[in-house]
Structures are given as C-alpha cells and as structure tokens.
C-alpha positions as a printed NumPy array, in Angstrom:
array([[ -0.077,   0.168,   0.114],
       [  1.361,   3.229,  -0.668],
       [  1.92 ,   6.138,   1.697],
       [ -0.269,   9.042,   2.008],
       [  1.78 ,  11.244,  -0.776],
       [  1.035,  14.489,   1.244],
       [  3.705,  13.491,   4.319],
       [  6.652,  13.378,   1.397],
       [  5.414,  16.403,  -0.377],
       [  5.22 ,  18.113,   3.268],
       [  8.941,  16.851,   3.907],
       [  9.684,  18.598,   0.846],
       [  7.843,  21.755,   1.622],
       [  9.755,  21.821,   5.042],
       [ 13.306,  21.057,   3.262],
       [ 12.629,  24.398,   1.166],
       [ 11.352,  26.548,   4.11 ],
       [ 14.717,  25.547,   5.661],
       [ 17.312,  26.135,   2.668],
       [ 15.116,  29.775,   2.797],
       [ 15.573,  30.399,   5.922],
       [ 19.389,  29.68 ,   5.697],
       [ 19.744,  31.99 ,   2.994],
       [ 17.791,  34.847,   4.17 ],
       [ 19.892,  34.869,   7.7  ],
       [ 22.912,  35.163,   5.611],
       [ 21.662,  38.534,   4.854],
       [ 21.801,  41.203,   8.233],
       [ 19.013,  43.794,   8.042],
       [ 20.708,  47.352,   6.716],
       [ 17.694,  49.279,   5.909],
       [ 17.494,  52.339,   7.402],
       [ 13.667,  52.988,   8.01 ],
       [ 13.666,  56.945,   9.582],
       [  9.727,  57.011,  10.548],
       [  9.942,  53.448,  12.246],
       [ 11.427,  55.601,  15.49 ],
       [  7.913,  56.652,  16.398],
       [  5.572,  54.349,  17.923],
       [  6.436,  50.674,  17.739],
       [  7.879,  51.106,  14.278],
       [  6.287,  50.255,  10.383],
       [  2.803,  48.72 ,  10.497],
       [  3.104,  45.953,   7.66 ],
       [  1.075,  46.526,   5.167],
       [  2.555,  44.29 ,   2.347],
       [  1.16 ,  41.463,   2.9  ],
       [  3.328,  38.421,   1.069],
       [  1.158,  35.882,  -0.722],
       [ -1.117,  35.292,  -3.692],
       [ -2.024,  39.319,  -3.114],
       [  1.192,  40.892,  -3.18 ],
       [  1.364,  41.813,  -6.85 ],
       [ -2.451,  43.403,  -6.706],
       [ -0.556,  46.025,  -3.99 ],
       [ -1.992,  43.1  ,  -1.241],
       [ -5.756,  43.649,  -2.536],
       [ -7.455,  40.964,  -1.002],
       [-10.234,  41.813,   1.339],
       [-12.677,  40.308,  -1.603],
       [-10.585,  37.744,  -2.985],
       [-10.861,  34.053,  -2.853],
       [ -8.89 ,  31.152,  -3.966],
       [ -8.707,  27.426,  -3.785],
       [ -4.958,  27.164,  -4.095],
       [ -3.416,  29.908,  -2.229],
       [ -3.544,  30.753,   1.637],
       [ -5.008,  33.995,   1.332],
       [ -5.44 ,  35.401,   5.256],
       [ -5.855,  39.313,   4.104],
       [ -9.468,  38.343,   4.866],
       [ -9.886,  35.25 ,   7.163],
       [-13.166,  34.718,   5.36 ],
       [-11.427,  33.407,   2.088],
       [-10.637,  30.161,   3.456],
       [-13.223,  28.406,   3.038],
       [-12.544,  28.774,  -0.913],
       [ -9.544,  26.22 ,  -0.731],
       [ -9.817,  22.358,  -2.448],
       [-11.219,  19.828,  -0.592],
       [ -8.619,  16.875,   0.661],
       [ -5.665,  19.472,  -0.009],
       [ -2.89 ,  21.24 ,   1.881],
       [ -0.687,  23.565,   0.915],
       [  1.759,  25.974,   2.323],
       [  3.803,  29.054,   1.71 ],
       [  6.805,  30.826,   2.254],
       [  7.67 ,  34.82 ,   1.589],
       [ 11.353,  36.535,   1.167],
       [ 11.325,  40.12 ,   0.235],
       [ 14.262,  42.196,  -0.702],
       [ 14.262,  45.877,  -0.098],
       [ 16.555,  49.069,  -1.498],
       [ 15.889,  52.051,  -0.41 ],
       [ 17.154,  55.893,  -1.119],
       [ 16.785,  58.649,   0.667],
       [ 16.654,  62.04 ,  -0.387],
       [ 16.277,  65.358,   2.357],
       [ 18.312,  67.623,   4.292],
       [ 20.625,  65.96 ,   6.325],
       [ 21.244,  63.005,   4.006],
       [ 24.988,  62.049,   3.219],
       [ 25.627,  62.742,  -0.012],
       [ 27.717,  59.485,  -0.577],
       [ 25.702,  57.333,   1.835],
       [ 22.363,  57.776,   1.123],
       [ 20.88 ,  54.021,   0.453],
       [ 20.324,  50.899,   2.044],
       [ 18.989,  47.287,   1.192],
       [ 18.49 ,  44.208,   2.557],
       [ 16.718,  40.817,   2.313],
       [ 14.396,  39.278,   5.02 ],
       [ 12.078,  36.363,   5.608],
       [  8.592,  37.878,   5.9  ],
       [  5.736,  34.475,   5.798],
       [  5.318,  30.982,   6.457],
       [  1.939,  29.31 ,   6.362],
       [  0.312,  26.292,   6.065],
       [ -3.573,  25.432,   4.96 ],
       [ -5.916,  23.093,   4.941],
       [ -9.364,  22.103,   4.703],
       [-10.572,  20.332,   8.003],
       [-13.656,  19.656,   6.439],
       [-15.62 ,  20.41 ,   3.278],
       [-17.206,  23.931,   4.369],
       [-14.346,  24.991,   6.894],
       [-10.545,  26.261,   6.006],
       [ -8.312,  26.253,   8.15 ],
       [ -4.235,  28.364,   8.076],
       [ -1.138,  28.727,  10.922],
       [  1.74 ,  31.06 ,  10.263],
       [  3.707,  32.79 ,  10.954],
       [  4.539,  36.972,   9.746],
       [  6.335,  40.173,  11.134],
       [  3.438,  42.761,  12.312],
       [  5.768,  46.046,  13.15 ],
       [  9.242,  46.412,  12.089],
       [ 11.937,  49.035,  13.574],
       [ 15.24 ,  49.576,  12.247],
       [ 16.87 ,  53.556,  12.238],
       [ 20.029,  54.655,  13.04 ],
       [ 21.468,  58.446,  12.765],
       [ 23.764,  60.898,  14.452],
       [ 22.068,  64.217,  15.708],
       [ 23.458,  66.759,  18.962],
       [ 21.468,  67.275,  22.277],
       [ 21.818,  70.291,  23.967],
       [ 23.87 ,  70.201,  27.369],
       [ 21.663,  71.483,  29.997],
       [ 19.58 ,  74.092,  28.465],
       [ 22.63 ,  76.221,  27.301],
       [ 23.788,  76.585,  24.148],
       [ 26.309,  74.333,  24.462],
       [ 25.443,  71.145,  22.214],
       [ 27.507,  67.637,  22.609],
       [ 27.077,  64.851,  19.505],
       [ 24.501,  62.157,  20.069],
       [ 24.423,  58.581,  18.496],
       [ 20.626,  57.035,  17.903],
       [ 19.82 ,  53.452,  17.524],
       [ 16.703,  51.154,  17.056],
       [ 15.663,  47.949,  16.131],
       [ 13.281,  44.978,  16.431],
       [  9.755,  44.096,  16.381],
       [  6.745,  42.632,  16.744],
       [  5.914,  39.336,  14.992],
       [  1.954,  37.886,  14.528],
       [  1.765,  34.034,  15.16 ],
       [ -1.692,  33.332,  13.754],
       [ -4.446,  30.618,  13.752],
       [ -7.13 ,  31.541,  10.445],
       [-10.22 ,  30.149,  10.131],
       [-13.036,  30.367,   7.642],
       [-16.615,  28.816,   7.351],
       [-18.948,  28.677,   4.76 ],
       [-22.229,  27.96 ,   4.401],
       [-25.795,  28.608,   2.32 ],
       [-23.109,  28.191,  -0.938],
       [-22.276,  32.204,  -0.849],
       [-21.532,  33.33 ,   2.481],
       [-18.447,  32.954,   4.813],
       [-17.32 ,  34.21 ,   8.051],
       [-13.574,  34.026,   9.18 ],
       [-11.815,  34.671,  12.756],
       [ -7.68 ,  35.084,  12.693],
       [ -6.625,  34.78 ,  16.296],
       [ -3.077,  35.804,  16.58 ],
       [ -0.786,  36.217,  19.556],
       [  1.768,  39.472,  18.851],
       [  4.992,  39.128,  20.553],
       [  8.545,  40.671,  20.01 ],
       [ 10.956,  43.386,  21.458],
       [ 12.202,  47.155,  20.355],
       [ 15.51 ,  48.252,  21.843],
       [ 16.004,  52.307,  21.722],
       [ 19.505,  53.238,  22.647],
       [ 20.862,  56.976,  22.589],
       [ 24.244,  57.667,  22.992],
       [ 26.003,  60.867,  24.394],
       [ 29.236,  60.716,  22.518],
       [ 32.39 ,  62.001,  24.338],
       [ 35.963,  63.209,  22.865],
       [ 37.433,  60.653,  19.917],
       [ 33.874,  60.069,  19.689],
       [ 33.859,  57.451,  22.627],
       [ 30.823,  56.662,  25.047],
       [ 30.174,  59.482,  27.685],
       [ 26.594,  57.916,  28.591],
       [ 24.449,  55.617,  27.229],
       [ 20.476,  55.135,  27.412],
       [ 19.313,  51.589,  26.712],
       [ 15.747,  50.655,  26.398],
       [ 14.52 ,  47.378,  25.677],
       [ 10.734,  46.412,  25.375],
       [  8.815,  43.799,  24.895],
       [  5.57 ,  43.209,  23.911],
       [  2.796,  41.297,  24.16 ],
       [ -0.676,  40.141,  23.89 ],
       [ -3.279,  38.004,  21.828],
       [ -4.787,  40.091,  19.341],
       [ -8.585,  39.055,  16.954],
       [ -9.694,  40.134,  13.689],
       [-12.929,  39.101,  12.008],
       [-14.183,  38.851,   8.443],
       [-16.832,  38.017,   6.743],
       [-17.809,  37.689,   2.363],
       [-20.827,  37.154,   0.397],
       [-20.418,  35.926,  -3.395],
       [-22.158,  34.93 ,  -6.405],
       [-22.591,  35.028,  -9.925],
       [-24.338,  37.884, -12.022],
       [-24.382,  35.934, -15.081],
       [-22.316,  33.347, -17.121],
       [-20.003,  35.235, -17.174],
       [-19.38 ,  37.521, -14.416],
       [-18.745,  36.234, -10.546],
       [-18.257,  38.625,  -7.627],
       [-17.267,  38.811,  -4.16 ],
       [-17.803,  41.244,  -1.195],
       [-15.94 ,  41.612,   1.918],
       [-15.252,  43.138,   5.308],
       [-12.755,  42.953,   7.901],
       [-13.039,  44.266,  11.66 ],
       [-10.539,  44.711,  14.551],
       [-11.176,  45.148,  17.96 ],
       [ -9.308,  48.005,  20.495],
       [ -6.22 ,  45.609,  22.086],
       [ -3.636,  47.128,  24.766],
       [ -0.225,  45.268,  24.313],
       [  1.627,  44.257,  27.55 ],
       [  4.305,  46.34 ,  27.193],
       [  7.563,  46.144,  29.415],
       [ 10.877,  48.18 ,  29.462],
       [ 14.071,  47.753,  30.864],
       [ 16.289,  50.614,  30.915],
       [ 19.733,  50.768,  31.523],
       [ 22.144,  53.875,  31.657],
       [ 26.065,  52.9  ,  31.158],
       [ 28.622,  55.381,  31.894],
       [ 32.276,  56.051,  29.87 ],
       [ 33.689,  52.768,  32.051],
       [ 30.957,  50.388,  30.872],
       [ 29.373,  50.512,  34.959],
       [ 25.619,  50.253,  34.856],
       [ 24.42 ,  54.209,  36.808],
       [ 20.78 ,  53.047,  37.218],
       [ 18.713,  50.45 ,  35.958],
       [ 14.652,  50.541,  36.081],
       [ 11.942,  48.379,  34.996],
       [  8.465,  49.941,  33.869],
       [  5.504,  48.161,  33.263],
       [  2.558,  49.502,  31.323],
       [  0.635,  48.882,  27.889],
       [  0.561,  50.255,  24.491],
       [ -3.273,  50.201,  22.237],
       [ -3.826,  48.922,  18.828],
       [ -6.943,  50.93 ,  17.698],
       [ -9.923,  49.474,  16.415],
       [ -9.7  ,  49.115,  12.609],
       [-12.626,  47.844,   9.667],
       [-11.577,  47.6  ,   6.003],
       [-14.556,  46.896,   2.955],
       [-13.676,  45.403,  -0.75 ],
       [-14.686,  44.177,  -3.632],
       [-13.883,  41.287,  -6.514],
       [-15.53 ,  41.061, -10.156],
       [-14.015,  38.497, -11.927],
       [-15.036,  37.969, -15.893],
       [-14.933,  34.423, -17.601],
       [-12.659,  32.837, -14.713],
       [ -9.946,  34.844, -16.177],
       [-10.165,  38.668, -15.786],
       [-10.03 ,  39.879, -12.029],
       [-10.568,  43.324, -10.43 ],
       [-10.101,  44.005,  -7.169],
       [-10.781,  47.081,  -4.61 ],
       [ -9.811,  48.001,  -0.957],
       [-10.35 ,  50.534,   1.895],
       [ -8.859,  50.152,   5.044],
       [ -9.105,  52.628,   8.656],
       [ -7.555,  52.361,  11.534],
       [ -8.697,  54.653,  14.418],
       [ -5.319,  56.292,  15.858],
       [ -6.54 ,  59.288,  16.056],
       [ -8.289,  58.473,  19.578],
       [ -4.935,  58.144,  20.792],
       [ -2.277,  60.23 ,  22.223],
       [  1.313,  60.166,  21.373],
       [  4.039,  59.387,  23.623],
       [  6.624,  62.694,  22.619],
       [  5.99 ,  65.909,  21.634],
       [  7.952,  65.404,  17.476],
       [  4.847,  63.649,  16.752],
       [  1.382,  63.205,  16.794],
       [ -1.544,  60.079,  15.769],
       [ -3.923,  60.661,  13.024],
       [ -6.556,  58.437,  11.806],
       [ -4.507,  56.166,   9.042],
       [ -6.642,  55.373,   5.754],
       [ -5.337,  52.882,   2.831],
       [ -7.033,  52.452,  -0.959],
       [ -5.484,  49.919,  -3.335],
       [ -6.562,  48.257,  -6.409],
       [ -5.802,  45.696,  -8.561],
       [ -6.304,  43.527, -11.886],
       [ -5.47 ,  39.638, -12.293],
       [ -5.204,  38.255, -15.61 ],
       [ -5.172,  34.413, -15.001],
       [ -4.476,  31.663, -17.532],
       [ -6.037,  28.272, -18.033],
       [ -6.576,  25.315, -19.726],
       [ -8.236,  22.328, -19.491],
       [ -6.434,  19.233, -18.402],
       [ -8.036,  15.9  , -17.384],
       [-11.229,  17.233, -17.668],
       [-10.783,  19.712, -14.799],
       [ -9.861,  24.147, -15.383],
       [ -6.175,  24.175, -14.146],
       [ -4.495,  27.631, -13.827],
       [ -0.926,  27.65 , -15.594],
       [  0.348,  31.064, -14.998],
       [ -1.288,  34.405, -13.924],
       [ -0.328,  38.466, -13.976],
       [ -1.234,  41.303, -11.486],
       [ -0.899,  44.446, -11.666],
       [ -1.503,  47.247,  -8.486],
       [ -1.794,  50.77 ,  -7.19 ],
       [ -1.812,  51.858,  -3.496],
       [ -2.516,  55.096,  -1.323],
       [ -1.381,  54.872,   2.039],
       [ -2.394,  57.564,   4.502],
       [ -0.357,  56.78 ,   7.955],
       [ -1.199,  57.263,  11.45 ],
       [  1.786,  59.844,  11.737],
       [  1.958,  63.816,  11.587],
       [  5.488,  64.615,  11.967],
       [  6.824,  67.986,  11.854],
       [  3.029,  69.099,  11.598],
       [  3.433,  67.48 ,   7.94 ],
       [  1.763,  63.906,   7.447],
       [  3.926,  61.093,   6.623],
       [  1.86 ,  59.236,   3.219],
       [  2.826,  56.123,   1.34 ],
       [  2.262,  55.862,  -2.059],
       [  2.941,  53.662,  -5.183],
       [  2.002,  50.22 ,  -7.066],
       [  3.538,  46.807,  -8.082],
       [  3.301,  44.345, -11.008],
       [  3.669,  40.191, -10.235],
       [  3.83 ,  37.16 , -12.508],
       [  3.533,  33.801, -10.829],
       [  3.89 ,  30.425, -12.964],
       [  1.738,  27.242, -11.175],
       [  3.806,  23.394, -12.099],
       [  2.008,  21.214, -13.592],
       [  4.351,  18.457, -13.01 ],
       [  5.298,  19.239,  -9.589],
       [  3.47 ,  19.838,  -6.051],
       [  5.16 ,  23.683,  -6.188],
       [  4.626,  27.418,  -7.645],
       [  6.11 ,  30.637,  -7.614],
       [  5.137,  34.161,  -7.723],
       [  7.449,  37.239,  -8.206],
       [  6.694,  40.513,  -7.402],
       [  7.982,  43.846,  -8.092],
       [  7.273,  47.195,  -6.033],
       [  7.978,  50.725,  -6.136],
       [  6.949,  53.824,  -3.492],
       [  7.509,  56.807,  -1.692],
       [  7.174,  57.474,   1.255],
       [  7.272,  60.852,   3.335],
       [  8.297,  64.014,   2.083],
       [ 11.407,  66.884,   2.234],
       [  8.994,  69.355,   3.315],
       [  9.707,  70.488,   7.182],
       [ 13.68 ,  69.358,   7.269],
       [ 11.649,  65.434,   6.911],
       [ 12.77 ,  63.044,   4.47 ],
       [ 11.676,  60.766,   0.953],
       [ 12.189,  57.274,   0.896],
       [ 12.003,  56.033,  -2.476],
       [ 12.1  ,  51.995,  -2.054],
       [ 12.116,  49.097,  -4.632],
       [ 10.9  ,  45.524,  -2.99 ],
       [ 11.351,  42.172,  -4.671],
       [  9.573,  39.236,  -3.35 ],
       [  9.383,  35.663,  -4.07 ],
       [  6.035,  33.514,  -2.713],
       [  7.309,  30.135,  -2.989],
       [  4.132,  27.405,  -2.777],
       [  3.391,  24.482,  -2.509],
       [  0.005,  21.967,  -2.977],
       [ -0.88 ,  18.442,  -2.764],
       [ -3.012,  15.72 ,  -1.04 ],
       [ -3.385,  15.646,   2.364],
       [ -6.026,  12.265,   1.943],
       [ -5.448,   9.949,  -0.523],
       [ -6.347,   6.24 ,  -0.342],
       [ -3.676,   3.758,  -1.266],
       [ -3.945,   1.078,  -3.947],
       [ -2.242,  -2.07 ,  -4.205],
       [ -0.749,  -2.818,  -7.651],
       [ -0.26 ,  -6.72 ,  -9.048]])
C-alpha cells in the first residue's frame, strides 16, 4: 500500500523552508527606516501572498489554491483534501533624499524572511491556516546633537533602534448557504524593540548610554465576512469586510544607563500598555470568464483616538486604498480547469498614522507580479516587483524612494489519499 503522498510533500516543503531561512539569515538587515523611530515602528501593510502583485488588495479575493489571509473568510474557498504551504522572502532597496542625508551614504538594502504558513480544509466547508508574519518593524540609525543643561552648548549623540513585533496566527473561514463565509483570526503578538541613545565624548567615545528594551505581547483578534455569487454566466463577484477590536499590548521596558567605564548607573523596569486602535476595511472583487479579476480595498484605523508619547509627532487616522487587476491563464487538463500562470498589477495610497513636524507621512506606490503554477510538481512561484515613495522633503523631513522584490514559494498536494495495491 502506498503512503499518503501528503506526508512526502510536506517533508519536501519543510526542506525548502529551511533552505530559504538559511539563505535569508546569511544577510543582515541594513535598511534604515527613519519613520520607524515612532511608536512601535512601521506596521506591515505589504502582505506577502498571492495578492502581493495587486498591491496586497484582497479583502474580497478568494482562491482555491493559495492561502489568502487578508480576510480569514477567504479560507473557505480552498480545495477539499488538499493542503498548502507558503513562504515569502522580500528584498528591499531604499534611496533617501532630504536635509541631513549624506551625499555618499544615502542608500540601503536588505533581504528578509516575511511569511510562513500552512493551510488545509478541516472539513468540507471549513478552511484553516496557521503561520508566522511580521506585524511591525523598527530599524533606524542616525547621528545628532543635544543641548547641555539648557545652554547653547551641544554635545554629539548617536541614536539607534531595532526590533519589531511578530504575529503567530491561526485563521479559520467557514462557508454556509453556498454564498456566505465568515472568518476569525486568532493571533499572538510578541516581540521586542531596543532603543539606544548614546552621548559621545571626545574621540567619539561613549560618555553616557541609555538603553531601553521593551517587550510587547498580547492576543489579537480580527474578524472577516464575505458574500459571493454569480451575476450571470460570465461575471462573478465577491464583497468582503474585516474588523478588529481595540487591543492593549502588554509592554515591559527595561532601562539601563551606562557610563564611560561601562558601569551601570541606573536600572529600571517599567510596566505599561500600548494600544492598537479599532480598525475595519471593505473590499470588492469582480471576475469575468474566470480569467480577468478586478479588486479594490479600503482600510481604516482609528489612531486619532490615541495620544503620542512624545511631542515631536502626533497620531492621525490611517487610511489605505488600493486597487488591483489579475489575468489568469487557464487550460483544461483531465476534465479540470487548471491555472498555468497569472499576471497581476496594483496601485495603493496609504495615509499613515503619523504626523511629524506638522506634516502627514504618506506612502504611495504600485506593484506588478508574475506567477507560474507547475503542472509536473507541487510547487508554484510568484515574483512581485513593487516601487513606492514614503514621506516628503518638506519641513526638514526625509523621503524614502523604495523598491521591493518579493518571492512567494507555494506548494499544494493531496492531504488525504487512498493507497492502492498493484500486482
């Protein structure tokens, strides 16, 4: 009797995961993201999955082959008796412009692991997925100066921050009445952010160093709903919505003040919370002849209800609008409609939650993607190129001109198969 080939495929997939992790770990993260200095860093809007080429537009997008977690209600569309796995890797290049940017050092780049997920149908109408993705990221480094005791004299300083919050999730989508699906994602957010403020003495030696390491964690829930159907023989549609309650993350900050001789002058532990505000979003999807799909999303998060912890920036409500187009190439094989490849394009406008020096920080850009589904193996590949502009050079701020090159590796195979005997 043959073994269920799902187990063999899973071993292959895990081997690929480990290989990609080893490759990604060979590169250090060197990107300097100036606006991540505020709050919990840059909150991840670029979802690395099948929707990436459409500017991560997918609140109403359903797919039977890929793990779509933009809206957990999408998981009910997965094929029965199949399991799927996905990993995502992203390479980023940033060019900086504005006052204070070095003429000889105004670029940075890195490559990072962005996604790991596994999904399957638990029952006929119930799709489920687990995974690990980044929730927010902080990485900045700059030199500056501080006044001494309120006088006109200044002393040079060096500031650095790195870390972020990770998201381990379990997403579920359940379909009923053949046109209606609901979903819930239960996540555990955890991670640490380290901030250093170093006052430099003569010959750039450390005069005084203040190190703050803050660990965050808490459960996080978000919900989704979709309604889908056919307008006629040529047109299909889906409308979707997502919602997340306000959540208070536990925050524990350990502060160490160190002098020139590396002696610890002060140690302090502070307990507190960091609030993630209520958020919601709406989306639509319109497909013609199972080939051409137009999608659109709008997301809102109520940051203005909160107050910033420092005086150099303020919160405002974040809003993100995006639109995407997908062209899917299919052919019939063994009396089944099979997708061989697809092309995607998308555009987004993101009004972030930051106002710095009285200036809103906005993010605008576009993306294109090309995907191939192998007919002779369990693997698929999606390559996405994204370009965007974040920030502005007005009011002594910086502008980030960035490009992302993402690779999403997917696999899919039977999870349950009946072995056969051969004579």
